[in-house]
C-alpha positions as CSV (number, residue, x, y, z in Angstrom):
1,M,104.8,115.6,94.9
2,A,104.9,119.1,93.5
3,G,108.7,119.0,93.6
4,L,109.0,116.2,91.0
5,T,110.9,116.9,87.8
6,S,110.3,115.6,84.3
7,D,111.2,112.0,83.5
8,S,112.1,113.1,80.0
9,D,112.6,110.4,77.4
10,D,115.1,112.3,75.2
11,S,117.3,113.7,77.9
12,D,120.7,112.4,79.0
13,K,120.4,113.9,82.4
14,F,119.1,112.1,85.5
15,E,115.4,111.6,85.3
16,W,113.2,111.4,88.3
17,E,110.6,108.7,88.4
18,S,107.6,108.2,90.6
19,D,106.7,105.0,92.5
20,G,104.6,105.3,95.6
21,E,104.1,103.0,98.5
22,A,101.3,100.6,99.1
23,A,99.3,101.4,102.2
24,P,99.7,98.8,104.9
25,S,96.8,96.6,106.0
26,S,96.6,95.3,109.5
27,A,94.5,92.2,108.7
28,P,96.5,89.3,107.4
29,A,94.2,87.0,105.4
30,L,94.3,83.8,103.5
31,R,91.9,83.2,100.7
32,N,91.4,79.7,99.2
33,L,89.9,79.1,95.8
34,D,90.1,75.3,95.5
35,A,87.1,75.5,93.2
36,P,86.2,77.9,90.4
37,G,84.3,81.0,91.2
38,P,83.8,82.8,94.5
39,S,85.6,81.4,97.5
40,T,85.9,81.7,101.2
41,L,88.3,83.9,103.2
42,E,90.3,82.4,106.0
43,R,91.7,84.7,108.7
44,Q,95.3,84.1,109.7
45,S,97.2,84.9,112.8
46,S,100.6,86.7,112.5
47,N,102.4,83.3,112.3
48,G,100.4,82.4,109.2
49,W,98.4,79.5,110.7
50,A,94.7,79.5,110.5
51,N,94.2,78.4,114.1
52,G,95.2,81.9,115.4
53,E,98.0,80.5,117.6
54,A,99.9,83.5,119.1
55,T,103.6,84.0,118.5
56,S,106.2,85.6,120.7
57,T,106.9,89.3,120.2
58,S,110.6,88.7,121.0
59,L,112.9,90.0,118.3
60,V,115.0,86.9,118.4
61,E,112.0,84.6,118.2
62,E,110.7,86.7,115.3
63,Y,113.8,85.9,113.2
64,V,113.9,82.3,114.4
65,T,110.3,82.0,113.1
66,M,111.6,83.2,109.7
67,G,113.9,80.2,109.7
68,F,117.2,81.6,111.1
69,P,119.0,79.7,113.8
70,K,118.7,81.4,117.2
71,E,122.4,81.4,117.7
72,M,122.9,83.2,114.3
73,V,120.3,85.8,115.3
74,V,121.9,86.5,118.6
75,K,125.4,86.8,117.0
76,G,123.9,89.1,114.4
77,I,122.5,91.4,117.0
78,K,125.9,91.4,118.7
79,E,127.5,92.4,115.4
80,I,125.3,95.3,114.4
81,G,122.9,95.9,117.2
82,H,119.1,95.6,117.2
83,D,117.9,99.1,116.3
84,D,117.8,98.5,112.5
85,A,115.7,95.5,111.7
86,N,116.4,95.8,108.0
87,A,120.2,95.8,108.5
88,L,119.9,92.8,110.7
89,L,117.8,90.9,108.2
90,E,120.4,91.7,105.5
91,L,123.2,90.5,107.7
92,L,121.5,87.2,108.4
93,L,120.7,86.7,104.7
94,T,124.3,87.6,103.8
95,Y,125.6,84.8,105.9
96,K,123.1,82.4,104.4
97,V,124.4,83.4,101.0
98,L,127.9,82.8,102.1
99,G,126.8,79.4,103.3
100,D,128.9,79.7,106.5
101,E,126.7,80.4,109.4
102,G,129.6,79.7,111.7
103,A,131.5,82.6,110.3
104,L,129.1,84.9,112.1
105,G,130.3,83.8,115.5
106,N,133.8,84.9,114.8
107,C,133.1,88.2,113.1
108,S,133.5,90.5,116.1
109,T,136.9,89.1,117.0
110,S,138.5,88.0,113.8
111,G,137.7,91.1,111.8
112,C,135.8,89.2,109.1
113,A,133.2,91.9,109.0
114,C,135.6,93.7,106.8
115,P,134.2,92.4,103.5
116,N,131.4,94.9,104.1
117,V,133.9,97.8,103.6
118,Q,135.7,96.3,100.6
119,D,135.4,97.0,97.0
120,D,131.9,95.9,95.8
121,D,133.6,93.1,93.9
122,D,134.1,91.3,97.3
123,D,130.6,91.4,98.6
124,D,129.9,87.7,98.1
125,L,133.3,86.1,98.6
126,D,133.3,82.4,98.9
127,F,134.0,81.6,102.6
128,D,132.9,77.9,102.2
129,N,136.4,76.6,101.4
130,W,138.3,78.6,104.0
131,D,140.0,76.6,106.7
132,N,138.3,76.4,110.0
133,D,141.5,77.3,111.9
134,N,142.1,80.9,112.8
135,D,145.7,81.9,113.1
136,T,144.8,84.3,115.9
137,G,142.7,81.8,117.8
138,G,139.1,82.7,117.2
139,R,136.6,82.8,120.0
140,E,134.4,79.7,120.5
141,H,130.6,80.1,120.3
142,N,129.3,81.2,123.6
143,S,127.2,78.4,125.1
144,D,125.9,80.6,127.9
145,S,122.5,81.7,126.7
146,S,122.0,83.9,129.7
147,G,125.0,85.9,128.7
148,D,123.5,86.4,125.3
149,E,120.2,87.6,126.8
150,D,122.1,90.1,128.9
151,F,124.0,91.3,125.9
152,L,120.8,91.8,123.9
153,Q,119.7,94.3,126.6
154,E,122.9,96.1,127.1
155,M,124.6,96.1,123.7
156,S,125.5,99.5,122.3
157,A,125.5,99.7,118.5
158,K,127.8,102.7,118.6
159,D,130.4,101.1,120.9
160,E,130.3,97.9,118.8
161,K,131.0,99.8,115.5
162,I,133.8,101.8,117.1
163,N,135.4,98.6,118.3
164,L,135.1,97.1,114.9
165,L,136.7,100.2,113.3
166,V,139.5,100.2,115.9
167,G,140.1,96.5,115.2
168,M,140.5,97.3,111.5
169,G,143.4,99.7,112.4
170,F,141.6,103.0,112.6
171,S,142.1,105.3,115.6
172,E,139.3,105.8,118.1
173,D,139.2,109.5,117.2
174,E,138.7,108.6,113.6
175,A,136.0,106.2,114.4
176,N,134.2,108.8,116.6
177,M,134.5,111.5,114.0
178,A,133.0,109.2,111.3
179,M,130.1,108.3,113.6
180,T,129.5,112.0,114.3
181,T,129.6,112.8,110.5
182,C,127.6,109.8,109.2
183,G,125.3,109.0,112.2
184,V,125.2,106.1,114.6
185,D,123.0,104.0,112.2
186,A,125.4,104.4,109.2
187,D,126.6,101.1,107.7
188,L,130.1,100.1,108.5
189,C,131.2,100.5,104.8
190,V,129.9,104.2,104.9
191,L,132.0,104.8,108.1
192,V,135.1,103.4,106.5
193,D,134.5,105.5,103.4
194,S,134.2,108.6,105.5
195,I,137.5,107.9,107.3
196,S,139.3,107.1,104.1
197,A,138.0,110.2,102.4
198,S,139.4,112.4,105.2
199,R,142.7,110.5,105.0
200,V,143.3,110.7,101.3
201,A,141.5,113.8,100.3
202,G,143.0,115.3,97.1
203,D,144.7,112.1,96.0
204,C,142.6,110.6,93.2
205,H,144.6,107.4,93.1
206,S,144.7,106.7,96.8
207,R,141.3,104.9,97.2
208,N,142.5,101.7,95.5
209,L,145.6,101.7,97.6
210,F,143.5,102.3,100.7
211,D,141.2,99.4,99.8
212,D,144.2,97.1,99.6
213,Q,145.6,98.4,102.9
214,V,142.3,97.8,104.7
215,M,142.1,94.3,103.2
216,D,145.6,93.6,104.4
217,R,144.9,94.8,108.0
218,C,141.5,93.2,108.1
219,F,142.5,89.8,107.1
220,D,145.9,89.5,108.8
221,S,144.3,87.3,111.4
222,F,143.5,84.7,108.7
223,G,147.1,84.1,107.7
224,E,148.8,84.3,104.4
225,R,147.2,81.2,102.9
226,K,143.7,82.5,103.6
227,K,144.5,85.9,102.3
228,A,145.7,84.4,99.1
229,R,142.4,82.6,98.7
230,L,140.6,85.9,99.3
231,M,142.6,87.6,96.7
232,E,141.9,84.8,94.2
233,E,138.2,85.1,94.9
234,R,138.5,88.9,94.2
235,K,140.2,88.3,90.9
236,K,137.6,85.7,89.8
237,K,134.8,88.1,90.6
238,R,136.4,91.0,88.7
239,K,137.0,88.7,85.7
240,R,133.3,87.6,85.9
241,Y,132.1,91.2,85.8
242,G,134.6,92.4,83.3
243,G,132.1,92.6,80.5
244,G,128.6,91.8,79.6
245,A,125.5,93.1,77.9
246,H,125.3,96.0,80.3
247,G,129.0,96.8,80.9
248,N,131.3,96.1,83.8
249,R,130.7,95.9,87.5
250,S,131.4,99.5,88.2
251,S,128.6,100.5,85.9
252,L,126.3,98.0,87.6
253,D,126.7,99.0,91.2
254,G,127.1,102.7,90.4
255,S,129.9,103.1,92.9
256,D,131.6,105.7,90.8
257,D,128.6,107.9,90.3
258,E,125.6,109.1,92.3
259,Q,123.3,107.0,89.9
260,M,124.4,103.9,88.1
261,L,125.0,103.9,84.4
262,L,122.2,102.4,82.4
263,P,122.2,101.1,78.8
264,N,121.0,103.3,76.0
265,P,118.7,102.3,74.4
266,M,117.2,100.5,77.4
267,V,116.0,97.4,75.5
268,G,117.2,94.6,77.7
269,F,118.7,91.5,76.2
270,N,116.3,91.8,73.2
271,L,113.0,93.4,72.3
272,P,110.8,93.2,69.2
273,G,112.0,95.4,66.4
274,Y,115.5,96.0,68.0
275,R,118.4,94.1,66.5
276,R,121.2,93.6,69.0
277,P,124.2,91.3,69.0
278,S,123.2,87.9,70.3
279,V,123.5,87.9,74.1
280,M,125.0,84.8,75.7
281,R,124.6,84.6,79.4
282,M,125.8,81.9,81.7
283,L,123.8,81.5,84.9
284,P,125.5,80.2,88.1
285,Q,124.6,76.7,88.9
286,Q,122.7,77.7,92.1
287,A,120.5,80.1,90.0
288,I,119.2,77.5,87.6
289,G,115.6,76.4,88.2
290,P,113.4,75.0,89.3
291,P,111.8,77.2,90.2
292,F,112.0,80.1,87.7
293,F,112.1,83.4,89.5
294,Y,111.5,87.0,88.3
295,Y,112.2,90.1,90.3
296,E,111.5,93.7,89.2
297,N,112.5,97.1,90.6
298,V,113.0,100.6,89.3
299,A,116.0,101.0,87.1
300,R,117.3,104.3,88.6
301,T,118.1,103.7,92.2
302,P,120.5,105.1,94.9
303,R,124.1,103.9,94.6
304,G,124.8,100.3,95.2
305,V,121.2,99.1,95.3
306,W,121.3,97.0,92.1
307,E,124.6,95.5,93.1
308,T,123.1,94.4,96.3
309,I,120.0,92.9,94.6
310,S,122.2,91.1,92.1
311,R,124.5,89.8,94.8
312,F,121.6,88.2,96.7
313,L,120.1,86.8,93.5
314,Y,123.1,84.7,92.6
315,D,125.0,87.4,90.9
316,I,122.6,87.5,87.9
317,E,123.0,90.5,85.7
318,P,119.9,92.8,85.6
319,E,118.0,93.2,82.4
320,F,117.0,96.9,82.0
321,V,114.0,97.8,79.9
322,D,112.2,101.1,79.3
323,S,108.7,100.2,78.3
324,M,108.6,103.2,76.0
325,H,109.9,100.7,73.4
326,L,106.8,98.6,73.8
327,S,104.1,101.2,74.6
328,A,103.2,104.9,74.6
329,A,104.6,105.5,78.1
330,A,108.1,105.3,79.6
331,R,108.7,103.0,82.5
332,K,112.4,102.3,83.3
333,R,112.7,99.0,85.2
334,G,115.3,96.4,85.9
335,Y,114.6,92.7,86.0
336,I,116.7,89.9,87.6
337,H,115.5,86.5,86.5
338,N,116.7,83.0,85.5
339,L,114.3,82.7,82.5
340,P,115.6,81.7,79.1
341,I,116.1,84.8,76.9
342,E,115.7,83.0,73.5
343,N,112.5,82.5,71.7
344,R,110.6,85.3,73.4
345,S,107.4,86.6,71.7
346,P,105.3,89.7,72.4
347,L,101.7,90.0,73.1
348,L,99.6,90.5,70.0
349,P,98.3,92.9,68.8
350,L,101.3,95.1,69.6
351,P,100.3,98.0,71.8
352,P,100.3,101.6,70.5
353,K,103.7,103.4,70.8
354,T,102.6,107.0,70.6
355,I,100.1,109.2,72.4
356,F,98.0,109.7,69.2
357,E,98.0,106.0,68.4
358,A,96.7,105.3,71.8
359,F,94.3,108.2,72.1
360,P,93.6,109.8,68.7
361,H,90.8,112.0,70.0
362,Y,93.4,114.2,71.9
363,K,94.9,115.4,68.6
364,K,92.1,117.8,68.1
365,W,93.3,120.2,70.8
366,W,97.0,119.4,70.9
367,P,99.0,122.6,70.2
368,S,101.7,122.5,67.6
369,W,104.3,123.7,70.1
370,D,103.8,120.7,72.4
371,P,106.3,118.2,70.9
372,R,105.4,115.2,73.2
373,R,104.8,111.9,71.4
374,Q,105.0,109.6,74.4
375,F,104.1,109.9,78.1
376,N,106.6,109.8,80.8
377,C,106.6,107.3,83.7
378,L,103.0,106.8,84.9
379,Q,102.9,108.0,88.4
380,T,101.1,107.1,91.6
381,T,99.5,110.6,91.9
382,M,97.9,113.0,89.5
383,A,98.1,116.8,89.0
384,S,95.9,118.9,91.2
385,A,93.1,121.0,90.0
386,K,95.1,124.1,90.9
387,T,97.9,123.0,88.5
388,T,95.5,122.6,85.5
389,E,93.7,125.8,86.4
390,R,97.0,127.7,86.5
391,I,98.0,126.5,83.1
392,Q,94.6,127.4,81.7
393,C,94.7,131.0,83.1
394,L,98.3,131.5,82.0
395,L,97.5,130.5,78.4
396,A,94.3,132.6,78.3
397,R,96.4,135.7,79.1
398,S,99.1,134.8,76.6
399,S,99.3,135.4,72.8
400,N,98.8,132.6,70.3
401,P,101.3,130.9,70.2
402,P,102.4,131.7,73.7
403,P,105.9,133.2,74.3
404,P,108.8,130.7,74.7
405,S,108.9,131.1,78.5
406,V,105.2,130.2,78.8
407,Q,105.5,127.3,76.4
408,K,108.4,125.9,78.4
409,Y,106.6,126.1,81.7
410,V,103.4,124.5,80.3
411,I,105.3,121.7,78.6
412,D,107.4,121.0,81.7
413,E,104.2,120.7,83.7
414,C,102.5,118.5,81.1
415,R,105.6,116.2,81.0
416,K,105.7,116.0,84.8
417,W,102.1,115.1,85.2
418,N,101.4,113.4,81.8
419,L,98.6,116.0,81.1
420,V,96.6,115.8,77.9
421,W,94.8,118.5,75.9
422,V,91.0,118.3,76.3
423,G,90.0,121.7,75.1
424,K,91.2,125.2,74.2
425,N,94.0,126.1,76.6
426,K,92.7,123.2,78.8
427,V,94.7,120.3,80.1
428,A,93.7,117.3,82.3
429,P,95.3,114.2,83.8
430,L,94.8,110.8,82.3
431,E,91.8,108.9,83.5
432,P,92.4,105.6,85.4
433,N,91.0,103.5,82.6
434,E,93.5,105.2,80.2
435,V,96.4,104.4,82.6
436,E,95.1,100.8,82.7
437,Y,95.2,100.7,78.9
438,L,98.7,102.1,78.7
439,L,100.0,99.5,81.2
440,G,98.3,96.6,79.5
441,F,95.5,95.9,81.9
442,P,91.9,95.2,80.9
443,R,89.5,98.1,81.0
444,D,88.1,98.8,84.5
445,H,90.6,96.4,86.0
446,T,90.9,98.7,89.1
447,R,87.4,100.0,89.1
448,G,85.6,99.5,92.4
449,V,88.1,101.3,94.6
450,G,88.6,105.0,95.0
451,K,90.1,107.1,92.2
452,T,93.2,108.0,94.3
453,E,93.8,104.4,95.2
454,R,93.4,103.4,91.5
455,Y,96.2,105.8,90.5
456,K,98.4,104.6,93.4
457,S,98.0,100.9,92.6
458,L,98.5,101.4,88.9
459,G,101.6,103.5,89.5
460,N,103.2,100.7,91.4
461,S,102.2,97.9,89.0
462,F,104.1,95.9,86.4
463,H,103.9,96.9,82.7
464,V,102.0,93.9,81.5
465,D,103.4,93.8,77.9
466,T,107.0,94.0,79.1
467,V,106.6,91.3,81.7
468,A,104.6,89.1,79.3
469,Y,107.4,89.4,76.7
470,H,109.8,88.0,79.3
471,L,107.4,85.3,80.6
472,S,106.4,84.2,77.1
473,V,109.1,81.5,77.1
474,L,107.0,79.6,79.7
475,R,104.1,79.0,77.3
476,D,105.7,76.0,75.5
477,M,107.5,74.8,78.7
478,F,104.3,74.4,80.7
479,P,101.4,73.4,78.4
480,N,99.4,72.1,81.4
481,G,99.7,75.4,83.3
482,V,101.9,76.7,86.1
483,S,101.8,77.1,89.9
484,V,103.0,80.6,91.0
485,L,104.2,82.1,94.2
486,S,103.5,85.8,93.7
487,L,105.2,88.1,96.2
488,F,104.0,91.7,96.6
489,T,101.4,91.0,94.0
490,G,100.0,94.5,93.7
491,I,97.0,94.5,91.3
492,G,98.2,91.3,89.6
493,G,100.3,92.5,86.7
494,G,102.2,89.2,86.6
495,E,99.0,87.2,86.7
496,V,97.4,89.3,84.0
497,A,100.5,88.8,81.8
498,L,100.3,85.0,82.2
499,H,96.6,85.1,81.4
500,R,97.1,87.2,78.3
501,L,99.8,84.7,77.2
502,G,97.3,81.9,77.4
503,I,99.2,80.2,80.3
504,H,96.8,78.5,82.7
505,M,97.5,79.2,86.4
506,R,96.7,76.0,88.3
507,A,97.5,77.7,91.6
508,V,98.6,81.1,92.7
509,V,99.8,81.9,96.3
510,S,99.6,85.7,96.4
511,V,101.3,87.8,99.1
512,E,100.0,91.4,99.1
513,I,99.5,93.7,102.1
514,G,97.2,96.3,100.4
515,E,93.5,95.5,101.0
516,A,92.5,97.5,97.9
517,N,95.0,95.6,95.7
518,R,93.8,92.3,97.1
519,R,90.2,93.3,96.3
520,I,91.2,94.2,92.7
521,L,93.0,90.9,92.1
522,R,90.2,88.9,93.7
523,G,87.6,90.5,91.4
524,W,89.7,89.9,88.3
525,W,90.4,86.2,89.3
526,D,86.8,85.4,89.9
527,Q,85.9,86.8,86.4
528,T,88.7,85.0,84.5
529,Q,90.3,82.1,86.3
530,T,89.4,78.6,87.4
531,G,92.5,77.7,89.4
532,T,93.3,77.9,93.1
533,L,94.0,81.4,94.6
534,I,95.4,81.7,98.1
535,E,95.8,85.3,99.4
536,I,98.2,86.2,102.2
537,A,98.5,89.7,103.6
538,D,101.7,89.6,105.7
539,V,104.9,88.4,104.1
540,K,106.4,87.7,107.5
541,S,103.7,85.0,108.0
542,L,105.4,82.9,105.3
543,T,107.5,80.8,107.6
544,P,109.6,77.9,106.3
545,D,107.1,75.4,107.5
546,I,104.2,77.2,105.7
547,I,106.2,77.6,102.5
548,A,107.1,73.9,102.7
549,S,103.5,73.0,103.1
550,Y,102.5,74.9,99.9
551,V,105.4,73.3,98.1
552,G,104.1,69.9,99.1
553,R,100.5,70.8,98.3
554,F,101.2,72.1,94.8
555,G,104.2,69.9,93.9
556,G,106.5,72.9,94.0
557,F,106.3,76.3,92.3
558,D,107.1,76.8,88.7
559,L,107.5,80.6,89.0
560,V,108.3,82.9,91.9
561,I,107.5,86.4,90.8
562,G,107.6,89.7,92.6
563,G,108.5,93.3,92.8
564,S,108.3,95.5,96.0
565,P,106.9,99.0,96.2
566,C,109.9,101.2,95.6
567,N,109.3,104.7,97.0
568,N,112.6,104.4,98.8
569,L,114.4,103.6,95.6
570,A,112.7,105.9,93.0
571,G,114.4,109.1,92.1
572,S,111.3,111.2,92.8
573,N,111.6,110.5,96.5
574,R,114.5,112.9,96.9
575,H,114.3,113.4,100.7
576,H,113.5,109.9,101.9
577,R,115.3,107.6,99.6
578,D,116.8,104.9,101.9
579,G,117.7,102.4,99.2
580,L,117.1,98.9,100.3
581,E,116.8,100.0,103.9
582,G,113.5,101.7,103.3
583,E,110.3,100.4,104.8
584,Q,108.9,99.2,101.5
585,S,111.9,98.4,99.3
586,S,113.5,96.3,102.1
587,L,110.8,93.8,101.3
588,F,113.3,92.6,98.7
589,Y,115.1,90.7,101.5
590,H,111.9,88.8,102.2
591,Y,111.8,88.0,98.5
592,F,115.2,86.4,98.6
593,R,114.5,84.7,102.0
594,I,111.3,83.1,100.6
595,L,112.9,82.1,97.3
596,D,115.8,80.4,99.2
597,V,113.3,78.4,101.3
598,V,111.3,77.4,98.2
599,K,114.4,76.2,96.4
600,S,115.5,74.2,99.5
601,A,112.0,72.7,99.9
602,M,111.8,71.7,96.3
603,A,115.3,70.2,96.4
604,R,114.0,67.8,99.1
605,M,111.0,66.6,97.0
C-alpha cells in the first residue's frame, strides 16, 4: 500500500483511490430471523439448500445450477474455452441480455462473435428481430452430447481464438502475433485491437475505417438485409448516447482515454445545495421496476468497465457522486439504478463538510501550512507506525515552519493516509469510530472485530448519507416497509441508510461472504430491527429455484441493492487491476444474474 498516491480533491490529474477486498469465508450460512431479537443460524450446503445435498463439481453442471441451459454452457465453452470462468459467465449473460440463446450455437461458424470487437456502441445489438435463416447455411445444434463432452476435454482456447480471427479475415500470422503480444487469455476485442494497431499505425483516422471494414467482413454471412438491420441498430445506439447529464458514450466507456471522463463537479443528477439544470432521463422499458435496483462501484475504473456495467443493467446511465459534497471526506462512486430522481431529501441533520466541523479538537495542533479542509477517500488500510514516526522525526529536525520540500512531503503523506495532527509535530491515523462517523454509521458499528478488519470493512462500505439521499424516494412509496435483497452487503451500509430514513425493513435477504461483516450486520440488526434477516455466505448458492422461493415467501423484493468489493477496479491497485475480470469485481455478473432471475420470478407472480 505504500505506493499509493494522493486522491486529491482539487487536482485535475488522475487520482488513485483505495478499495480493498473482502476476505473469503468458507462456511456458507443462512440466518433466519422470523421473530424479533436473536435468531438461529442454519448451515447451508454449496447448493444453498439446508439439507446439505451435495452438488456436482462439473463445470457445466455448476453453470446449469445457476440457471443456464446445458447446451448454452457447452457452446459457450466451445466459443472461448474453459480456463477463464469470469469470461465464460460474462458470455452466457451477454446472450441472455441479447435474448437469443440460439445465437450462441452459430457463433463459431457464422462469425457473429464479431460484435465483441466492434465499437462499444454495438455491444448490445438487438439480435431478437434478425431472421433465423443464415445466408451461408449455419451449423445446426449438435445433438451428440458425447461429442460435446469430448470437446470440453480437448478444446484449445488458443486455437479457437486463432480460428475466429482468421474467420474475420485476418491472417494466421497476424492472429499468432496478437496472441503472443497480448497473451492467450486476452479478450477477442483486445486481439483485434492489437492487429488493427499494427496495421494502421500512424494513421489517426484509420480506426473508424477499420471498424467498418471488420463489420463488413464479419457480417457478410448474414446477407445485405441483416447488415442493414445491424447498421440501423448501431445508429439508434449512437443517437441514444449522443447526449445526457454526463456526456456522450465515448466519455462513458472511456475508450478514448486510459480513464473515463467524469463530470466536474461530481454531484450526480442532483444534490442538496447544488443547482443544476433539471435532468430528464428515460429508462428503457425492461429497466422499470418492480423491483427497484441499485448498484454501486468506484467511479474511476479501467477502460470500458462502466460501459460494460451499463450495458448489462439495461443501458442505464451511471450517476457519479463524490461524497465530499455531502461530508468531510471524498468518495468518488458511480451508481446505476432505476429509482426516481425527483423529490429526494437528505438525512438530517446534514453531516459536517470539513475536517474541523467534524473534529474541532484537531484544530489545536493543525499547522498553518497544512491546507487540508477535507479528507481524501477513506481507505481499507491505515498508515504504519514507521510512517508517522518518520514524519515526527523529520519535523523535529526542521525549522518552524519547515522548508517547502519538507512541507510538501509531509502534506503528501497526510493526504495519502488521511493523517490528523494530535500533538506537536505528531500525526496519527483516524480511529475506526471516526471513520464510522465520516461514513454515516452509528458509533461503534464495527466494534467487536479486530482493528485491521474494521478499517478494511469500512473502506469497502457505502457512504450512508449518499445512499440514503438516493433511497429517500422510497419513504413515501413504501409506508408499510420494504423487502430487500442485499447482495455483497458488507457491513450493511444500505440497511443503515434505510433505517436512518425511517423505512422499516420487513425482510432482508443478505448475501455476504465475509464472516466479520456478517457478524457486524448481525449485531446491528439485533439491536435495531424487528424484521426478518436471512444471511447467505456464497452468492453462487442463490440458484433460480432458491431465488424464486424467496420471491414467493416475501411477495417479491422491493429493492435489490449491492456493490461488489472493487480492488480490481480501484486506481490504487495499479499492478493487479483486472477490471470486471478480477476475483472480487467480477461479482457484478452475479448481481446481474440474480437481478434477472428476480425480475423473471416476480413477473410470474
